[in-house]
C-alpha positions as CSV (number, residue, x, y, z in Angstrom):
1,M,38.2,40.9,73.2
2,K,38.9,44.6,74.0
3,I,38.2,47.7,71.9
4,T,39.5,51.2,72.5
5,L,36.8,53.7,72.4
6,P,36.9,57.3,71.8
7,E,36.9,59.4,74.9
8,Q,33.7,61.1,73.9
9,V,31.9,57.7,73.4
10,K,33.2,56.4,76.8
11,T,31.8,59.6,78.3
12,I,28.4,59.1,76.7
13,I,28.2,55.4,77.7
14,E,29.4,56.0,81.2
15,K,26.8,58.7,81.7
16,L,24.0,56.3,80.6
17,E,25.3,53.7,82.9
18,E,25.6,55.9,85.9
19,N,21.9,56.8,85.4
20,G,20.6,53.2,85.2
21,Y,20.6,52.7,81.4
22,E,22.7,50.6,79.2
23,G,24.9,51.9,76.5
24,F,27.0,50.3,73.9
25,A,29.0,51.2,70.7
26,V,27.3,49.1,68.0
27,G,27.4,48.2,64.5
28,G,29.9,49.1,61.9
29,C,32.4,51.1,64.4
30,V,32.7,47.7,66.3
31,R,33.3,45.8,63.2
32,D,35.8,48.1,61.9
33,A,37.5,48.4,65.4
34,L,37.9,44.6,65.4
35,L,39.4,44.7,62.0
36,F,41.8,47.3,63.0
37,R,40.5,50.1,60.8
38,N,39.6,53.5,61.9
39,P,35.6,53.7,62.1
40,D,34.3,56.6,60.3
41,D,31.5,57.1,62.9
42,W,30.8,55.8,66.5
43,D,27.1,54.8,66.8
44,I,25.8,54.4,70.4
45,T,22.6,52.2,71.3
46,T,21.0,52.4,74.6
47,S,18.0,51.1,76.6
48,A,17.3,54.8,77.5
49,K,14.2,56.3,75.7
50,P,15.0,59.5,73.4
51,E,13.6,61.8,76.0
52,Q,15.6,60.2,78.7
53,V,19.0,60.8,76.5
54,K,18.0,64.4,76.1
55,E,17.7,64.9,79.8
56,L,21.1,63.5,80.4
57,F,23.1,65.6,77.9
58,K,23.1,69.3,77.6
59,R,23.3,69.5,73.8
60,T,21.3,67.3,71.6
61,V,19.6,67.3,68.2
62,D,16.6,65.2,67.2
63,T,18.2,63.6,64.2
64,G,15.5,60.8,63.8
65,I,13.6,60.8,67.1
66,Q,10.6,59.1,65.7
67,H,13.0,56.1,65.1
68,G,14.8,56.6,68.6
69,T,17.8,58.6,67.4
70,V,19.0,61.5,69.1
71,T,22.6,63.1,68.2
72,V,24.6,64.0,71.4
73,L,27.1,66.9,70.9
74,L,30.4,66.6,72.6
75,D,33.5,68.6,71.8
76,R,32.1,69.8,68.7
77,E,31.3,66.3,67.5
78,G,28.0,64.6,67.1
79,F,27.4,61.0,68.1
80,E,24.1,59.2,67.3
81,V,22.5,57.5,70.4
82,T,19.7,55.3,69.4
83,T,17.3,53.4,71.7
84,Y,17.0,49.8,71.3
85,R,14.1,49.1,69.0
86,I,12.1,46.4,67.4
87,D,10.9,47.1,63.8
88,G,7.5,46.5,63.0
89,E,6.3,45.2,59.5
90,Y,7.9,46.8,56.5
91,E,5.8,48.2,53.8
92,D,8.0,49.6,51.0
93,S,11.4,47.6,51.1
94,R,12.7,50.3,53.3
95,H,10.5,51.8,56.2
96,P,8.9,49.8,58.9
97,R,5.2,50.6,59.4
98,E,6.0,51.1,63.4
99,V,9.0,51.1,65.5
100,C,8.7,49.7,69.1
101,F,11.1,50.5,71.8
102,T,12.5,47.8,73.8
103,S,14.9,47.2,76.9
104,N,16.5,44.0,75.3
105,L,19.8,44.6,73.4
106,T,19.5,41.2,71.7
107,E,16.3,42.1,70.2
108,D,17.9,45.2,68.8
109,L,20.6,43.5,67.4
110,K,18.4,40.7,65.8
111,R,16.9,43.5,63.4
112,R,20.3,44.3,62.0
113,D,21.7,43.4,58.4
114,F,24.6,41.2,58.7
115,T,26.4,39.3,61.6
116,I,29.4,41.4,61.3
117,N,27.4,44.7,62.0
118,A,25.3,43.2,64.8
119,M,27.9,43.4,67.6
120,A,27.9,45.7,70.5
121,Y,30.6,46.8,72.9
122,S,31.0,48.4,76.3
123,E,33.9,48.4,78.7
124,K,31.6,47.2,81.3
125,R,30.0,44.3,79.4
126,G,32.8,43.8,76.8
127,L,31.8,42.5,73.4
128,V,28.2,41.3,72.8
129,D,28.2,39.0,69.7
130,E,25.0,36.9,69.7
131,F,25.2,36.0,65.9
132,D,28.8,34.9,65.6
133,G,30.0,38.1,63.9
134,V,33.7,37.6,65.1
135,L,33.7,34.2,63.5
136,D,32.5,35.6,60.2
137,L,35.0,38.2,60.5
138,K,37.5,35.6,61.1
139,H,36.5,33.6,58.0
140,G,35.7,36.7,55.8
141,I,32.0,35.9,55.4
142,I,29.1,38.2,54.7
143,R,26.1,36.7,56.3
144,C,22.5,38.1,57.1
145,V,21.3,37.9,60.6
146,G,18.6,35.3,60.8
147,N,16.6,34.8,57.7
148,P,18.2,36.6,54.8
149,E,14.9,36.7,52.9
150,E,13.5,38.8,55.8
151,R,16.3,40.9,56.2
152,F,16.4,41.8,52.3
153,S,12.5,42.3,52.5
154,E,12.8,44.9,55.4
155,D,15.2,47.0,53.3
156,A,16.1,45.9,49.7
157,L,19.1,48.3,49.8
158,R,20.6,45.5,51.9
159,I,21.0,43.5,48.9
160,L,23.4,45.9,47.4
161,R,25.2,46.7,50.7
162,A,26.0,43.0,50.9
163,V,28.1,43.2,47.6
164,R,29.5,46.6,48.9
165,F,30.8,45.0,52.0
166,A,32.4,42.2,50.1
167,A,34.2,44.6,48.0
168,Q,35.4,46.8,50.7
169,L,36.5,44.0,53.0
170,G,37.5,41.4,50.3
171,F,35.1,39.1,51.9
172,Q,32.9,36.3,50.3
173,I,28.9,36.1,50.6
174,E,27.6,33.3,52.5
175,E,25.6,30.7,50.3
176,K,22.1,31.3,51.7
177,T,22.5,35.1,51.9
178,F,23.8,35.1,48.2
179,S,20.8,32.9,47.1
180,A,18.3,35.4,48.8
181,I,20.0,38.2,46.8
182,R,19.6,36.6,43.5
183,R,15.8,36.0,44.2
184,L,15.1,39.5,45.7
185,A,17.5,41.6,43.4
186,P,14.4,42.9,41.5
187,H,13.3,44.7,44.9
188,L,16.2,47.2,44.3
189,S,13.9,49.0,41.9
190,H,12.0,50.3,44.9
191,I,15.1,52.1,46.2
192,S,15.7,55.7,45.4
193,A,18.4,56.8,43.2
194,E,20.2,58.6,46.0
195,R,20.5,55.5,48.2
196,I,21.7,53.3,45.2
197,Q,24.2,56.1,44.4
198,T,25.9,56.1,47.7
199,E,26.3,52.2,48.0
200,L,27.4,51.8,44.2
201,L,30.0,54.6,44.7
202,K,31.4,53.0,47.8
203,L,31.8,49.6,45.8
204,I,33.4,51.2,42.8
205,V,35.9,53.0,44.9
206,S,36.7,50.1,47.2
207,P,39.9,48.0,47.1
208,H,38.0,45.5,44.9
209,P,35.9,47.2,42.3
210,E,35.9,44.0,40.3
211,T,33.4,42.6,42.7
212,L,30.7,44.2,40.6
213,R,31.0,41.1,38.6
214,L,29.3,39.5,41.8
215,A,26.5,42.1,41.4
216,W,26.2,41.1,37.7
217,E,25.8,37.5,38.7
218,A,23.1,38.1,41.3
219,G,21.0,40.0,38.8
220,I,21.7,43.3,40.8
221,T,23.3,45.3,37.8
222,A,20.2,44.3,35.7
223,V,18.2,46.5,37.9
224,I,20.6,49.5,38.9
225,L,23.4,49.2,36.0
226,P,21.8,47.5,32.8
227,E,24.6,49.2,30.8
228,F,27.0,46.7,32.5
229,D,24.9,43.8,31.7
230,R,25.0,44.7,27.8
231,M,28.9,45.3,28.1
232,M,29.1,41.6,29.6
233,E,27.3,40.1,26.6
234,T,29.5,42.1,24.1
235,P,32.5,40.3,22.7
236,Q,35.7,42.2,21.3
237,N,37.2,40.2,18.6
238,N,39.9,42.6,18.1
239,P,43.8,42.1,18.2
240,H,43.7,45.1,20.7
241,H,41.5,43.0,23.2
242,I,41.5,39.5,24.8
243,L,38.3,40.1,27.0
244,N,34.7,41.1,26.4
245,V,33.7,44.5,27.0
246,G,32.4,44.0,30.7
247,E,35.5,41.8,31.8
248,H,37.8,44.5,30.2
249,T,36.1,47.2,32.2
250,L,36.4,45.3,35.5
251,K,40.1,44.8,34.8
252,A,40.6,48.5,34.0
253,L,38.7,49.5,37.2
254,Q,41.4,47.6,39.2
255,E,44.3,49.4,37.2
256,V,43.2,53.0,38.1
257,R,43.5,54.5,41.6
258,A,40.7,54.7,43.8
259,D,39.0,58.1,42.9
260,K,35.4,58.7,42.4
261,V,35.7,60.6,38.9
262,L,38.3,58.0,37.6
263,R,36.6,55.0,38.6
264,L,33.2,56.2,37.4
265,S,34.9,57.4,34.1
266,V,36.6,54.0,33.7
267,L,33.2,52.1,34.5
268,C,31.3,54.1,31.8
269,H,34.2,54.5,29.0
270,D,32.9,51.7,26.9
271,F,29.1,51.8,27.7
272,G,28.7,52.4,24.0
273,K,30.4,49.6,22.6
274,A,27.5,47.2,22.6
275,A,25.5,49.7,20.4
276,T,28.3,50.5,18.0
277,R,29.9,47.1,17.5
278,T,30.3,46.0,13.9
279,T,32.1,43.1,12.4
280,D,34.1,43.3,9.1
281,E,34.6,40.6,6.4
282,S,37.7,39.1,8.3
283,G,35.6,38.7,11.6
284,T,37.4,41.5,13.3
285,D,35.1,43.8,15.5
286,H,35.1,47.5,15.5
287,F,33.5,50.3,17.6
288,Y,33.4,53.2,15.5
289,V,32.4,56.6,17.5
290,H,31.8,54.5,20.6
291,A,33.4,57.0,22.8
292,E,30.9,59.7,21.8
293,V,28.0,57.3,22.4
294,S,29.5,56.1,25.7
295,S,30.0,59.9,26.9
296,Q,26.1,60.3,26.2
297,M,25.2,57.1,28.0
298,A,27.4,58.0,31.0
299,K,25.7,61.5,31.4
300,D,22.3,59.6,31.3
301,F,23.5,57.1,33.6
302,L,24.9,59.7,36.1
303,K,21.8,61.8,36.0
304,R,19.8,58.7,36.8
305,L,21.8,58.2,39.9
306,K,21.6,62.0,40.9
307,L,25.3,62.7,40.8
308,D,26.3,66.3,41.2
309,N,27.0,68.3,38.1
310,E,30.7,68.7,38.5
311,T,31.0,65.0,38.8
312,L,29.0,64.6,35.6
313,Y,30.9,67.0,33.8
314,Q,34.3,65.6,34.4
315,V,33.2,61.9,33.9
316,E,31.4,62.9,30.6
317,K,34.6,64.6,29.2
318,L,36.8,62.0,30.4
319,V,34.8,59.1,28.6
320,K,34.2,61.4,25.5
321,Y,38.1,61.7,25.0
322,H,39.2,58.4,26.5
323,D,40.1,57.2,22.8
324,Y,41.8,60.6,22.0
325,H,45.5,60.2,21.6
326,P,47.6,63.2,20.7
327,G,51.1,63.0,19.1
328,T,54.0,62.7,21.4
329,N,55.3,66.2,20.8
330,A,55.0,69.3,22.7
331,R,52.7,71.1,20.1
332,S,50.2,68.1,20.0
333,V,50.2,67.9,23.8
334,R,49.6,71.7,24.2
335,K,46.6,71.5,21.9
336,A,45.4,68.4,23.8
337,I,45.6,70.2,27.2
338,Y,43.6,73.0,25.7
339,K,41.0,70.8,24.3
340,I,40.7,68.7,27.7
341,G,41.5,71.2,30.2
342,E,44.7,71.8,32.2
343,D,43.2,70.1,35.6
344,L,41.5,67.2,33.7
345,F,44.3,66.1,31.3
346,P,46.4,64.3,33.8
347,K,43.1,62.3,34.7
348,L,42.6,61.5,31.2
349,L,46.1,60.0,31.0
350,E,45.3,57.8,34.2
351,V,41.9,56.7,32.6
352,Q,43.7,55.9,29.2
353,R,46.6,54.1,31.0
354,A,44.0,51.8,32.9
355,D,42.3,51.1,29.5
356,V,45.6,50.0,27.9
357,L,46.5,47.9,30.8
358,A,43.4,45.9,30.5
359,Q,43.9,45.4,26.9
360,S,45.9,42.6,25.1
361,A,49.7,42.6,24.8
362,Y,49.3,43.7,21.1
363,Q,51.0,47.2,20.9
364,Q,50.6,47.6,24.6
365,A,54.2,48.6,25.3
366,E,54.2,51.0,22.7
367,K,50.9,52.4,24.0
368,L,52.3,52.9,27.5
369,S,55.5,54.3,26.2
370,D,53.4,57.2,24.4
371,L,51.4,57.8,27.5
372,K,54.5,58.1,29.5
373,R,56.1,60.6,26.9
374,I,52.9,62.7,26.9
375,E,52.8,62.9,30.6
376,E,56.4,64.1,30.6
377,L,55.6,66.8,28.1
378,Y,52.6,67.8,30.2
379,H,54.5,68.4,33.3
380,R,57.4,70.3,31.3
381,I,54.7,72.5,29.6
382,L,53.4,73.4,33.0
383,E,56.7,74.0,34.6
384,E,57.8,76.3,31.7
385,K,54.4,78.3,32.0
386,Q,53.6,77.9,28.6
387,C,50.3,79.4,27.2
388,L,47.6,77.0,27.3
389,S,44.3,79.3,27.2
390,L,43.2,82.7,26.3
391,K,43.8,83.9,29.8
392,D,47.5,83.2,29.4
393,L,47.9,85.3,26.1
394,E,49.9,88.3,26.3
395,V,47.3,90.1,24.3
396,T,43.8,90.8,25.5
397,G,40.8,92.1,23.8
398,R,41.4,95.5,25.2
399,D,44.9,95.6,23.7
400,L,43.3,94.8,20.2
401,I,40.7,97.4,20.5
402,Q,43.3,100.1,21.3
403,A,45.3,99.0,18.2
404,G,42.3,99.7,16.1
405,M,40.0,96.8,16.1
406,K,36.3,97.1,16.6
407,P,34.4,95.2,19.4
408,G,32.4,92.3,18.3
409,K,32.4,88.7,17.1
410,E,35.5,89.3,15.0
411,L,37.6,90.3,18.1
412,G,36.8,87.0,19.8
413,T,37.7,85.2,16.5
414,C,41.0,86.9,16.4
415,L,42.0,86.1,19.9
416,Q,41.1,82.3,19.3
417,Q,43.5,82.5,16.1
418,L,46.1,84.1,18.2
419,L,45.9,81.4,20.8
420,E,46.2,78.7,17.8
421,V,49.6,80.7,16.8
422,V,50.9,80.4,20.4
423,L,49.9,76.6,20.9
424,D,52.0,75.9,17.8
425,D,54.9,78.2,18.9
426,P,55.1,79.3,22.7
427,E,57.8,81.8,21.7
428,K,55.3,83.9,19.8
429,N,53.4,84.7,23.1
430,N,54.6,88.3,23.3
431,K,52.5,91.4,23.0
432,E,54.3,93.1,20.1
433,E,54.5,90.0,18.1
434,L,50.8,89.1,18.5
435,L,49.6,92.6,17.9
436,K,51.5,92.6,14.5
437,I,49.9,89.1,13.6
438,A,46.4,90.4,14.4
439,L,46.8,93.6,12.4
440,D,48.3,91.7,9.6
441,R,45.4,89.5,9.4
442,A,43.1,92.3,9.8
443,L,44.5,94.2,6.7
444,K,44.4,91.0,4.7
445,S,40.7,90.3,5.3
446,S,39.6,93.9,4.8
């Protein structure tokens, strides 16, 4: 089985071999190459000690030298080269108490998480597959190397990584591995928010975000995303829905493109339904103000995961307005764009479309038709460069002062009122007419 290695990787491995050491591409890059995917990174493992690697290459960085990793810089790219190692006892569900270097490749591969990530390759030796990783790739299986409880006890994040790989690759998790995940899922509470964030985002933007259901079945979301568990327990006895809140969310995730902000917004858009659910005399469920509650819950969730402020801002706003539906006329759409923001508005339409596609057939065609009409109006408004904000007004605060108005709070109020006039009628966005309107209002209020 042949893999085409990048020239820099070949150069590093050849230099190691020329000097009496072993060198292999290892882990995820080998897995991806065998799946005919482009690896994001190429990692190299070697029998050479870190000091010996540094002697062989002119430019290196001590990336994680205590764990045997040196980054070799070639052609302005960095390649991690790690010494074969055996991990000692793990103390905190992440870090081994000690790391011992070894000259045995199999010992190094034995400590890795899953069989599909425990393969190595060099042009000299070919593929080294001690744990049937190729077979598991062929059958679409995620299986731990050796004893799954040992692997998960070494680093509890592997519990979430198993589900993430299943989502990215469309694979199934092997029975013993899944049983161990169920037993050890509570150990994820020991893992940092940043590491959880990385894996959860990869799952959410994967080709199969609905695999989040598997995380729920395994008890993972109870630890890292309890909001989802509450959604899975919340029915929606309402003509607009045929699924409970959690299942509706999973379907909506499949209906929106794989963008971080969009997927997170869809994940969070109904967080508040469990807390706001009421049932009327006819047995119909209602979820009044759930969008506002969901928005606050989304903010709390994203802060808990240490997401950046820009992502937090966009998701919070999209969730808050996901149930906001302007009229299908240009005036209403202009006001909606102003309220949501010119850049964020098309994302809101994508979130709303996914929401509708995950609902029942009741009025679904009409809802989708309205969204299409609003999208067409949005594009027309932008093409015509219609005024959508204060910066687009033909009148400025300076113009109003020159016309006789005093600086202060009233000036800002006047500009806001003029913007409302122009949002109602774009034809009125000319300096002469706006100044006349402003001065007329000033006279009436004096």
